[in-house]
C-alpha positions in Angstrom: -44.2 36.6 47.7 -41.8 33.6 48.3 -43.5 30.5 49.8 -42.7 30.0 53.3 -42.5 26.7 55.5 -44.8 23.5 54.3 -45.1 24.9 50.8 -41.3 25.2 50.7 -40.5 21.6 51.6 -43.0 20.7 49.4 -41.8 22.2 46.6 -37.9 20.9 47.1 -39.1 17.7 48.0 -41.1 17.7 44.2 -37.7 18.9 42.6 -35.7 16.2 44.1 -38.1 13.6 42.6 -38.3 15.0 39.4 -37.3 13.4 36.3 -33.0 14.5 35.8 -34.5 16.1 32.3 -36.8 18.3 33.8 -34.6 19.2 36.8 -31.7 20.0 34.1 -34.6 22.1 32.4 -34.8 24.3 35.8 -31.7 24.6 36.2 -29.5 28.4 34.7 -29.4 28.7 31.1 -25.4 28.7 31.7 -25.5 24.7 32.5 -26.4 24.9 28.7 -23.8 23.6 26.2 -22.8 26.4 24.7 -22.9 26.5 20.4 -19.3 26.1 20.6 -19.8 22.8 22.3 -22.3 21.8 20.1 -20.0 22.6 16.9 -17.3 20.5 18.4 -19.6 17.5 19.5 -20.8 17.2 15.6 -17.8 18.0 14.0 -16.2 15.0 16.7 -19.2 12.9 15.5 -18.5 9.1 14.5 -20.6 10.0 10.9 -18.6 13.2 10.5 -15.0 11.1 10.6 -16.6 8.4 8.5 -17.5 10.8 5.9 -14.0 12.3 5.8 -12.7 8.7 5.8 -14.9 8.0 2.7 -13.2 11.4 0.9 -9.9 10.5 1.5 -10.0 7.1 0.2 -11.8 7.8 -2.6 -9.7 11.1 -3.5 -6.5 8.6 -3.2 -8.3 6.1 -5.2 -9.8 8.1 -7.5 -6.7 10.4 -7.9 -5.6 9.3 -11.4 -9.2 9.8 -13.1 -9.4 13.1 -10.6 -6.2 14.3 -12.4 -7.4 14.1 -15.6 -10.8 15.8 -15.4 -9.9 18.5 -13.1 -6.1 18.9 -13.8 -3.2 19.2 -10.8 -4.8 22.3 -9.5 -8.3 21.0 -8.8 -7.0 17.9 -7.3 -4.4 19.5 -5.3 -7.2 21.8 -3.7 -9.3 18.7 -2.9 -5.9 17.7 -1.0 -5.3 20.9 1.2 -9.2 20.8 1.7 -9.7 17.2 3.3 -6.3 17.9 4.9 -8.0 21.0 7.1 -11.1 18.6 7.5 -8.8 16.3 9.5 -7.2 18.6 10.9 -10.6 20.3 12.3 -11.7 16.3 13.0 -9.0 15.6 14.9 -8.8 18.5 16.8 -12.9 17.8 17.9 -12.1 14.0 18.4 -8.7 14.3 20.6 -10.5 13.0 24.0 -10.9 9.9 21.8 -7.4 9.6 20.4 -5.0 7.7 21.2 -1.6 9.6 21.0 0.5 6.8 23.0 2.9 5.9 19.9 1.1 8.4 17.7 3.4 8.3 14.2 5.8 5.3 14.0 9.2 6.9 13.6 10.7 5.3 10.6 7.6 7.1 8.6 9.1 10.6 10.2 13.2 9.5 9.3 11.9 9.2 5.7 9.6 12.1 5.4 12.3 14.4 7.2 15.0 12.7 5.1 13.1 13.3 1.6 12.5 17.1 2.9 16.3 17.9 3.6 17.4 16.0 0.6 15.9 19.8 -1.2 19.0 21.6 0.0 21.0 19.8 -2.5 18.2 19.0 -5.2 18.6 20.4 -9.0 15.3 20.6 -9.3 13.6 22.2 -5.9 10.2 23.0 -7.2 9.9 19.9 -8.2 11.2 18.4 -4.9 8.7 20.7 -2.9 5.8 19.7 -5.2 6.8 16.1 -4.2 7.0 16.6 -0.5 3.4 18.6 -0.5 2.4 15.4 -2.2 4.3 12.9 0.3 3.1 14.8 3.4 -0.2 15.3 2.7 -1.2 12.1 1.9 0.9 10.6 4.8 -1.2 13.2 7.1 -4.2 12.1 5.9 -3.3 8.5 6.6 -2.6 9.1 9.9 -6.2 10.9 9.9 -7.9 7.8 9.0 -5.7 5.4 11.0 -6.6 7.4 14.4 -10.1 8.2 13.4 -11.3 4.9 12.2 -11.0 1.1 13.8 -9.3 -1.5 11.4 -13.0 -3.2 10.4 -14.1 0.3 9.6 -10.9 1.2 7.6 -11.9 -2.3 5.5 -15.7 -1.0 5.4 -14.6 2.1 3.8 -11.8 0.8 1.4 -14.5 -1.7 0.5 -17.0 0.9 -0.3 -15.3 2.8 -2.2 -13.0 0.1 -4.4 -16.5 -1.3 -5.0 -17.9 1.7 -6.6 -14.4 2.7 -8.6 -14.0 -0.8 -10.1 -18.0 -0.7 -11.0 -17.7 2.4 -12.9 -14.6 1.5 -14.7 -16.1 -2.0 -15.9 -19.2 0.3 -17.1 -16.7 3.0 -18.7 -15.0 -0.3 -20.5 -18.2 -1.7 -21.5 -19.7 1.9 -23.0 -16.2 2.1 -24.5 -15.6 -1.1 -26.0 -19.1 -2.6 -26.7 -21.5 0.2 -26.9 -19.7 3.2 -29.0 -16.7 1.1 -29.9 -14.6 4.2 -29.7 -11.7 5.2 -26.5 -13.0 8.0 -23.9 -9.7 10.2 -24.3 -10.3 12.4 -21.5 -10.1 9.5 -18.6 -7.8 7.1 -21.1 -10.0 4.8 -21.5 -9.0 2.9 -24.8 -11.9 0.7 -25.2 -10.5 -2.6 -25.5 -12.9 -5.0 -23.8 -14.8 -6.4 -26.7 -11.4 -7.5 -27.7 -10.2 -9.2 -24.5 -8.8 -6.6 -23.4 -6.3 -5.2 -21.6 -8.1 -2.9 -19.9 -7.3 0.4 -17.5 -10.4 1.6 -16.6 -10.4 5.1 -14.2 -6.7 4.2 -13.6 -4.9 5.0 -16.3 -2.7 1.9 -17.1 -3.5 -1.7 -16.7 -0.9 -2.4 -14.1 -2.3 0.4 -11.6 -5.7 -1.3 -12.1 -4.0 -4.6 -11.6 -2.6 -3.2 -7.9 -6.4 -2.0 -7.5 -7.9 -5.1 -8.0 -5.8 -7.2 -5.8 -6.2 -5.1 -3.0 -10.1 -4.9 -3.6 -9.8 -8.7 -3.8 -7.9 -8.9 -0.4 -11.0 -6.1 1.0 -13.9 -7.7 -0.5 -13.5 -11.4 1.0 -12.4 -10.1 4.5 -15.8 -8.1 4.2 -17.3 -11.7 3.3 -15.4 -13.1 6.2 -16.2 -10.7 9.0 -20.1 -10.3 7.5 -19.2 -6.8 7.4 -21.6 -6.5 4.1 -24.5 -8.5 3.1 -23.8 -11.9 1.2 -25.0 -10.9 -2.2 -22.9 -7.8 -2.3 -19.7 -9.6 -0.9 -20.4 -11.9 -4.1 -20.8 -9.0 -6.4 -17.9 -7.1 -5.3 -15.4 -10.8 -5.7 -17.1 -11.1 -9.2 -16.1 -7.5 -10.3 -12.5 -7.5 -8.9 -12.0 -10.9 -10.6 -13.4 -9.8 -13.8 -11.1 -6.8 -13.5 -8.3 -8.6 -12.8 -8.9 -11.1 -16.0 -9.5 -8.0 -18.3 -6.7 -6.4 -16.9 -4.2 -8.8 -18.8 -1.3 -7.5 -16.0 1.7 -9.6 -15.9 2.9 -7.8 -13.3 -0.9 -8.3 -11.1 0.1 -12.2 -11.7 2.6 -12.1 -9.8 1.4 -10.5 -7.2 -2.1 -12.6 -7.0 0.5 -15.7 -6.4 2.6 -14.4 -4.1 -0.9 -13.4 -2.0 -2.4 -16.6 -2.4 1.0 -18.1 -1.0 0.9 -15.7 2.1 -2.8 -16.8 2.6 -2.4 -20.0 3.0 0.9 -19.3 5.4 -1.3 -16.9 7.2 -4.2 -20.0 7.6 -2.0 -22.3 8.8 -0.4 -19.8 11.6 -3.7 -18.7 12.5 -4.7 -22.8 13.3 -1.5 -24.0 14.2 -0.6 -24.1 18.9 0.8 -21.3 20.3 3.6 -22.5 20.9 4.1 -24.1 17.5 3.7 -20.7 15.8 7.6 -19.8 16.2 8.7 -22.4 14.7 6.5 -21.9 12.1 7.4 -18.5 11.7 11.1 -19.0 11.4 10.8 -21.4 9.2 8.6 -19.5 6.6 11.4 -16.5 7.0 13.8 -18.8 6.1 11.8 -20.6 3.5 11.2 -17.0 2.0 14.7 -15.9 2.5 15.8 -18.4 0.0 12.9 -17.9 -2.2 14.3 -14.4 -2.7 17.7 -15.6 -3.7 16.8 -17.7 -6.2 14.6 -14.8 -7.7 17.7 -12.8 -8.2 20.1 -15.5 -8.9 17.3 -16.9 -11.8 16.1 -13.5 -12.6 17.2 -13.4 -16.5 15.6 -17.1 -16.4 12.5 -15.5 -15.1 12.1 -12.2 -17.1 12.1 -14.8 -20.2 9.2 -16.9 -19.2 7.2 -14.1 -18.0 8.2 -11.5 -21.0 4.7 -10.6 -22.6 5.4 -7.8 -24.8 8.5 -7.4 -24.2 7.2 -5.4 -20.8 9.7 -7.1 -18.1 12.4 -6.8 -21.0 12.0 -2.8 -20.8 11.8 -2.9 -17.1 15.1 -4.4 -16.8 17.0 -2.1 -19.3 15.6 0.5 -17.0 16.5 -0.5 -14.0 19.8 -1.0 -15.2 20.1 2.6 -16.9 18.6 3.6 -13.2 21.3 2.0 -11.2 24.2 3.6 -13.2 22.8 6.8 -12.2 22.3 5.9 -8.7 26.3 5.3 -8.6 27.0 9.0 -9.2 25.0 10.3 -6.0 25.1 6.7 -3.9 24.7 8.5 0.2 22.4 11.5 -0.6 20.5 10.8 -3.9 19.4 13.4 -6.6 16.8 14.9 -4.5 13.0 14.0 -3.5 11.0 14.5 -7.1 8.0 11.7 -6.4 7.2 11.1 -9.8 10.3 12.5 -12.6 10.2 15.5 -13.6 10.7 14.8 -17.1 12.8 17.9 -18.2 15.8 17.5 -15.7 18.7 15.6 -14.9 19.2 12.7 -14.6 15.7 11.4 -15.4 15.9 13.0 -19.1 19.4 11.0 -19.6 17.5 8.1 -18.0 14.9 8.5 -20.8 17.4 9.0 -23.7 19.2 5.7 -22.6 15.9 3.4 -22.0 14.4 4.9 -25.6 10.6 5.2 -24.0 9.2 8.2 -21.6 8.6 7.0 -17.9 7.4 9.0 -15.1 9.4 6.5 -12.4 11.8 3.9 -12.4 9.0 1.5 -11.9 10.9 -0.2 -8.9 9.7 1.6 -5.8 12.8 0.5 -4.2 15.1 1.7 -6.8 13.4 5.3 -7.2 13.7 5.6 -3.5 17.4 5.1 -3.9 17.7 7.1 -6.6 16.8 10.1 -5.1 17.3 9.9 -2.0 20.2 7.4 -2.0 21.4 5.2 1.2 20.1 6.9 3.9 16.5 7.3 2.1 16.6 3.7 1.0 17.4 2.2 4.4 14.7 4.5 6.1 12.4 3.6 3.6 12.8 -0.5 4.3 12.9 -0.1 8.0 9.4 1.8 7.1 8.0 -1.0 5.0 9.9 -3.7 7.4 8.4 -3.2 10.7 5.0 -2.2 9.2 5.1 -5.6 7.4 6.2 -7.6 10.5 3.8 -5.8 12.8 0.8 -6.5 10.7 2.2 -10.4 10.0 2.6 -11.1 13.4 -0.9 -9.5 14.5 -3.0 -11.2 11.5 -0.8 -14.5 13.1 -1.7 -14.1 16.7 -5.0 -12.1 17.3 -8.2 -14.0 16.8 -10.0 -11.6 14.6 -9.9 -12.3 11.2 -9.9 -8.2 10.1 -6.2 -8.3 11.1 -5.1 -10.4 8.1 -6.5 -7.3 5.9 -3.1 -5.2 6.6 -0.6 -8.0 6.4 -2.2 -9.0 3.1 -2.2 -5.8 2.2 1.5 -4.9 2.6 2.3 -8.3 0.5 0.5 -6.3 -2.6 1.8 -3.4 -2.0 5.4 -4.6 -1.1 5.2 -7.4 -4.1 3.7 -4.6 -6.5 6.6 -2.0 -5.3 9.2 -4.1 -7.0 7.9 -3.4 -10.6 6.1 -0.4 -10.3 6.2 2.7 -8.1 2.7 3.0 -6.8 4.0 2.6 -3.3 5.2 5.6 -3.3 2.2 7.7 -4.7 -1.6 8.3 -3.7 -3.4 5.2 -2.9 -0.2 2.9 -2.0 1.5 5.5 -0.1 -1.8 5.8 2.1 -2.5 2.5 3.0 1.3 1.6 3.6 1.1 5.0 6.2 -2.9 3.7 7.4 -0.9 0.0 7.9 2.2 1.3 9.5 0.1 3.3 11.6 -2.3 0.5 12.9 0.3 -2.0 13.0 2.3 0.6 15.6 -0.6 1.0 17.4 -0.3 -3.1 17.9 3.0 -3.7 18.7 5.2 -0.5 18.9 7.8 -0.7 21.1 6.5 2.5 23.0 3.4 0.7 24.1 5.5 -0.6 26.9 6.6 3.1 28.1 4.6 4.2 31.3 1.3 5.6 29.5 -2.1 7.4 30.9 -5.4 5.0 31.2 -6.8 4.4 27.6 -8.8 7.3 26.2 -12.7 6.9 26.4 -14.4 5.0 23.1 -15.3 7.2 20.4 -18.9 7.5 19.4 -20.1 4.8 16.8 -16.4 2.9 17.3 -16.0 -0.5 17.3 -13.5 -3.4 18.3 -12.5 -5.6 15.7 -11.7 -8.2 18.5 -15.9 -9.1 18.4 -15.4 -9.7 14.9 -15.2 -13.5 13.8 
């Protein structure tokens, strides 16, 4: 029999004063989260997003070694798996993502034009393969930029590079000092005992140098923002400096000098009065433009001064040969390929002319111009220009030190892009997309358009402005 009168009243009063958790337990079973909701919450959680970001950045930077160990099919399978995982995480975290101004239009325009170039490419299979790599890394970079705050991206990149550079030095010590023999399947030549050059897990000394310059920027930002304990930061900087010295890369030497100048310029800008920053920016722009004009006018003399083992002379001959073939199809290019398909025209003729095998033009901008013509290089320069301008202005005006990271990373990437093509592939392209998306989120013209209220803060997210 049901309770009556005062008994029912006492029961209802007790239920009203019961804890919320107890009342929830007494509700119907249908009020509990479904198993599908629980899975979605797990996939959208901060630890899953963090693990995915670690895997993406790790595969991008470790791609040269992974390709040697598991081959191109294995690396492709890893990229497809990461892309599927990214889709799942983005769907699970859709309520927490800021989709306003999602992707810089310059990135989209460049990828679309590369895809259109398949219509006139003389090597369609290689074009499709190159498009796959370009698109997948762009999507993975977009995922990292959307699911991680800037300081979290810095921590992830720092953690990955700490592991890879430490492993590279350990392998070089084992190969060049302990066993005194190369590790062929990883491309480690074992020249550490003779002072280098070393390449570690990155196949070439120039790639190791580029990665080390980015690592040095990342480790110093970690140190300044106190993202890692001080001993870890000191160890990281020491490892980066050792790799930088033993890589023996003349390209990296120039990049480090440019990074030093850019760091000093940002240091001055960030401490200048707001009303004086615009004048300083204009002065820096004028000085930078003048430096480029002088460098171009005296390029022969610079090549003579920096000629280490004829490395710059080889580049100069290669660039001249590439330029000659650019003139044949200046508007549309020969078709996107990414890394050169060596058996196809015009790349086989370029290699024959230079007398040395190359898989790129050793210049990202010439490579783009050769493969996708004037339209492609215009969209690529827009992409790099907008990414750098937005990142530089954010680094100049934002209080938090973490905003310096995208600006200096782009300085390293663009400076390296003048003498290598790493900017178009794997870790270089991934970082370019991440920095472009982060810059677009902070300064896109689309931010002035009407938009919905900002999404709720994702679980485990931090705010860069809270960091010193």
